[in-house]
N, C-alpha and C positions, 0 to 999 in steps of 0.2 A: 318167118322170122320177124317181119315187121309188126305182126300182131303181138308177138311176144314183147318185143321191145316197147310197144306203145301201151300195152296193158300192165306192164310191171309195176308202175307206181300205183295203179289202181288197185290191184291185187294186194300190194304191199300195205296199203292204207286199210283195206278191209280185214286183213289178218290181224293188224293192230287193234281194230275195233273188236274183233272177235276175242282177242286176248283179254281186252278190258271187260267186255261183256260176260265172258264165260267164267271169269273170276270175280265178279261183282265189283270191279274197280280196284282189285287188290294188286294190280300190276300198274306201275308207273314207267314211262319211258322217259329217259333223260339223254342229254347230249344233243348233238346236231343230227338231224335226220338226212344225212348226205350219202348219196350213192350215184355213181355215174352209169354203170352197167351191172346187170346181173351176173350170176355165175354162169359159166358155160352149159353146166347141167340143166338149167332152166331153159335155155334156148334150144338145146338138143332134144329135151324131152317134149317141148311143144311142137318142135319141128317133126319129130318121129310120130307123135300122137296125131298130128294132121295128115301125114303121109299114110300111116296105117289106116286111119279112118277112111280115107280116099280109097285105098285098095279093097278094103271090106266091103264098101258101099259101091263099087264100081258098076255092078250089074243090077243095082236096085232101081226101082222107080223113083221119080221126084217126090212122091208122097211118103214113100219108106225112108228116103234120105233125110226129109225134113223130120220125120219122126225120130230117126236115129240121132240127129243133130240135137234135137231138144232133150232126148235122153241122156246124150253124152254132157251137155251143159248142165242139166240138173245133177247128175252123178258127180260131175266136177265141182259144183258148188257145195253139194252136201259133204263131199270128201274134204275139201279145203275147210269147211266149218269144223268138221268132226276132228280132224288131225290137229288143227289149231287149238280147238277147245281142249283136247287131251294134252296137247304139249303146254298150254298155258297152266292148266292144273297141275301138271307135274312140275312145273316150275315153282308153283306155290308150295307143293308138298315138299320139294327138295330144299326149300328155303329154311335154313336153321338160325339165321341171324337177321331175320326181317324184324323190323321195327313196326309194331302195331299190326303185324300180318301183312304188311304191304311189301311187296317184292319190287325192287327198282332194277330195271333192265335198260342197257343201252339200246338205242334204236336198232343197231345192227347186230345184236345178240341173238335175235331171232333168225333161224335159217329158213328164210322166205323161199329160197330156190328149192330147197329139198321138200318143203311143204307143197309147193305149186307143182313141181316135177312129179312127185310121188302121187298127187291127186290126178294129174293128167294121165299118168300110166295106168293107174287103177281104174279110172273111169272108162278108158279105152278097153281094158280088159273085161270089165263087166259088160260094157256095151258089145264087144265082140262076143261074148258068151251068149247074151240075149239075142243077138243077130243070128248066130250060127244055130242056136236052139230053135229059133223060129223058122229057119230054112229047112231043118231036118224034120220038124213037125209038119211042114206043108207036104213034104215028099212022101 
């Protein structure tokens, strides 16, 4: 849970950068970027992801655990980027009253917790499929 709490502001900032980059700066954020805590869903999803990852890798060697950890982090990063880019472009597409094609969003209009929680769960699922698939191919 401490990792989730300490990393939230970093991921929030990265998602904002993806929103701008994926839409070629056609999204502007306004208002105060103020938040105290993330939603419970984010903390629960990160906690469950770490717990299940530990269970899946409990009988693996250190080399395999490192490999699975790198794979999990890469999958998580790709999924955060992909979901954020799709969501940002959906915001631009849905905008019917945009001036000059620029969508103005409040800092808290983006559901960061859903993006991060969904990315954590999906990366764990893909990592679990990959790990289980490798176990069956060895046997």
